[in-house]
N, C-alpha and C positions, 0 to 999 in steps of 0.2 A: 581427561582433564578434569580434575576436582579443585573446587576453590570458589571465590569471589569476586569480584572485581568493583571496588570502588570509584565512582567516577567525581572526582574533586573539582568544582569550580576554582580558579585561582585569578584573583582581579576580578575585573567586570566582564561578565561572561553569561549569555541569557541561559535563564533556567532551560527554556523548550529545547535548546542544543545539548546540555548534559541529559536532559531526560530521552532526549533521542538515541544517545551514543549508550545509555543504560539499556534500554530496549532492544538495541542492537545486539549487545552484548548477549544479552538472552536468546535473541532467536538463532542468530547467527553462530556463536561460539557455543549456547547453551551452557552458560554460566549465569549464576546468581548476581545480578546488579543492584546497586544502588548509588544514588546522589547522595554526597555527605556535603557537610557544611561547608560554606564557601571559607577560602583562606586570602589574605590581601594579596595586593598586587607584589611580586618579589623585585622589590626594589634594589636590593642586596644583588641581583644578579645583572645589574644595568652596566653595559659597557659602555662609558660616556666616548669612547673612541669610534664606535663603531653604532652607536645608539641604536643597540639593539641588547639582547637577555640571553647570556649566555646559558644554554641548555642542561650544560654539564653540571653548573653550580647549582640549578635549579632542582635537578634529581638528586644530586648530593644531600642538599637541605630536606628534601622529601624522604629518601631514603634513611636519614638519619633521625627523624621523628616522623614514622608514616601514620595517618589517622589509623585508629583501631577497627577490628571489625570485619578487614577482607585481607582477602589472600594477596592481592595486586589493586594497584591505583593506576587509573587512567587520570590523569591532571589534565585539564582544558583550559587554555589561556586564550588572552586575545592580546599579545604582544609578539613582537616579531624577534623568534628566536634564531639562535646560530650556534654550530660548532666551529673550532676555528679551523677546518679544512674547506668549510662551504660558505658563500657567502648569506645562505639562510637554509632553515630546514623547516618542513611544515610537522615533522614531531620528532622524537628522538626515544630510544629505550636501548637497554643493553638485554642481550638474549639471555633470560635466565633472570633478570634484574626484578625487583619489587614496584619500582614506578615507570610509567611513559607518560611522556609530554606531549600533547596536540595544542596545536594554535589554530584559531582562527583567522589571524591577522594575514597571512600569506594566501589564505583560501579566499581573498575576494572580502572580507568583512573590513578590511583596512579602508575599503572605499566609503562605507557606510557604518561606522562603530556605533552608532547610535541605535541603527534598527535591529530587529530580529533578522536571523540569517535566513535568505532564501533557499529555495530549494537545491540549487546548485551548491550553495555553500555547505547546506547540510548534508548533501550526497559527498562532498570532499571530505568532510570532517569526519563523516562513519567510516570512508574508506581508508583514514589517517588512522583514525582511533583502532579499528580492529586490524590494521596492520600493525601498530605499535603494540597492541595487547598480545598480537600471536606472538612477537619478540619476546615478549616476557614469558611466554612459554615454550621458548627456545628454537622457535621456527626463524630461518635465515632468509635471505633476499630469494626468489626464485627466478628462474631464467625465464619461464611460461611468461610471456608480456600477457595473457589473459588469467592472469593469477592477482589475486588481492596482494602478493607478497612479492610481487614484481616492483623493483625500487623505481620510483617515477621523480625527475628531478624537477621538473614544471608541471605546471596546471593541464596544458595539454596531453601529457602522458598520465596523468592522474583522473583526468577526464575519460579517457579511453578505457580505462582500468573496469571490469565489471564488481560488483561490489559481491563477490563471491570468491573462493579459495580454489585451486585446481584440486584435481583429485590427489594428486601425492602431497600436496600441504595438508586436505582435509585429514588424510590418514594420519600424518605427523600430529596433526593437533590432538587426535583422539587419544 
């Protein structure tokens, strides 16, 4: 893999969470990573019927005007994200896309929005961030339930995942 990932805080996101994502992009994916200047909360994407934020609208806006200096972007938010076919998502990205989204909201941060995320929430954030970043490099969901690319619909499934890719996905990431 060639390139670098910009970690983009969007809205009220703890700096330490973005720093942790950037550090894990470097160590796990072997890519350069840096934290970018924050953007305002994406009010334009709020669906007032659902009281959630449309992940596709946010991705579209970020891809239309991506922050310069990085090959790919992982945006970190603290709002409740959805795509029309699911009640919520932890993150969202298109295979081969430019930008990915990850939200702290459903990872447990919604319970204590003004406190820094604890170790369990950070672990969840790192798993979802690396999973979504790997989608940007064309990785699809994996059938191995011990692989970071395995689809997780709920927190219990996410918590069972290791913070690592299976041997096949490691090869595909190269």
